[in-house]
C-alpha positions in Angstrom: -218.5 -56.2 7.7 -215.4 -55.4 9.8 -212.4 -53.9 8.0 -208.8 -54.4 9.1 -205.9 -52.4 7.9 -202.8 -53.7 6.1 -199.7 -51.6 6.2 -198.3 -51.0 2.7 -195.0 -49.4 2.1 -194.9 -46.9 -0.8 -191.5 -45.3 -1.2 -190.5 -44.1 2.2 -194.0 -43.7 3.4 -196.1 -46.3 5.2 -199.8 -46.3 4.1 -202.5 -48.2 5.9 -204.8 -49.9 3.4 -208.2 -51.4 4.3 -208.3 -55.2 4.3 -211.7 -57.0 4.5 -212.2 -60.0 6.8 -212.8 -62.2 3.8 -209.5 -61.2 2.2 -207.7 -61.8 5.5 -209.3 -65.3 5.9 -208.3 -66.1 2.3 -204.7 -65.1 3.0 -204.6 -67.0 6.2 -206.1 -70.2 4.8 -204.0 -70.3 1.6 -202.1 -73.6 1.5 -198.4 -73.4 2.0 -196.6 -73.9 -1.4 -193.0 -74.2 -2.1 -189.9 -76.2 -1.4 -189.1 -78.2 1.7 -186.2 -80.3 2.7 -186.2 -83.2 5.2 -183.4 -85.3 6.5 -183.7 -89.0 6.7 -182.1 -90.8 9.6 -180.1 -94.0 9.8 -181.8 -97.0 8.3 -183.9 -94.6 6.0 -186.2 -93.7 8.9 -187.8 -90.3 9.1 -187.2 -88.1 12.1 -190.3 -86.9 14.0 -189.7 -83.4 12.5 -189.4 -84.9 9.0 -192.7 -86.8 9.5 -194.4 -83.6 10.6 -193.1 -81.8 7.5 -194.2 -84.6 5.1 -197.7 -84.7 6.7 -198.0 -81.0 6.3 -197.1 -81.3 2.7 -199.6 -84.1 2.2 -202.4 -82.0 3.9 -201.6 -78.9 1.8 -201.0 -80.6 -1.5 -203.6 -80.4 -4.2 -201.5 -81.5 -7.2 -198.1 -83.1 -8.0 -195.4 -83.5 -5.4 -191.8 -83.8 -6.6 -189.2 -85.6 -4.5 -185.5 -85.2 -5.2 -182.9 -87.2 -3.4 -181.2 -90.6 -3.1 -183.5 -93.5 -4.0 -183.7 -95.1 -0.6 -184.4 -91.8 1.2 -186.9 -90.7 -1.4 -188.8 -94.0 -1.0 -189.1 -93.4 2.8 -190.6 -89.9 2.2 -192.8 -91.3 -0.6 -194.1 -94.0 1.7 -195.0 -91.4 4.4 -196.7 -89.2 1.8 -198.9 -92.1 0.7 -199.5 -93.1 4.3 -200.7 -89.5 4.9 -203.2 -89.6 2.0 -201.3 -88.4 -1.0 -202.1 -90.4 -4.2 -199.1 -92.4 -5.3 -199.8 -91.4 -8.9 -199.3 -87.7 -8.0 -195.7 -88.2 -6.7 -192.9 -87.7 -9.1 -189.4 -88.9 -8.1 -186.2 -87.5 -9.3 -183.4 -89.7 -8.0 -180.0 -88.2 -7.3 -176.8 -90.2 -7.2 -174.7 -89.8 -4.1 -172.0 -87.2 -4.5 -168.5 -88.4 -4.0 -168.1 -86.5 -0.7 -165.2 -87.3 1.6 -166.1 -89.1 4.8 -166.0 -87.0 7.9 -163.5 -88.0 10.6 -166.1 -88.9 13.2 -167.7 -91.5 10.9 -171.2 -89.9 11.1 -173.1 -89.7 7.8 -173.1 -86.3 6.1 -176.5 -84.6 6.3 -176.1 -83.6 2.6 -176.3 -87.3 1.7 -179.5 -87.8 3.7 -181.6 -85.0 2.5 -184.8 -85.2 0.3 -186.1 -82.1 -1.3 -189.9 -81.8 -1.6 -191.7 -79.3 -3.9 -195.3 -78.9 -4.8 
């Protein structure tokens, strides 16, 4: 079996520790976990980047997905998750009421009002 080295910092010294191929593959194939944020476009449509993020979450998810945001935007993300193969029963929605933010002078919607937070 080949062995690779993994640098490990101990105090001010850098130590090279052996790392087996099996351990390296396990680290590389671990599903991404954590929190994501996507922004929903006009008409509650997902941008191509948001679709990519939602599909990556659907591919990596093995449990419950929590969505937090305004109801209409959350429903758009939920629909894409279900479309990508996530069971609807594993999606928990936490609706958030719109914050009373002042409208910007250019009339464009504030991105803070169009975000959906995803965690799993």
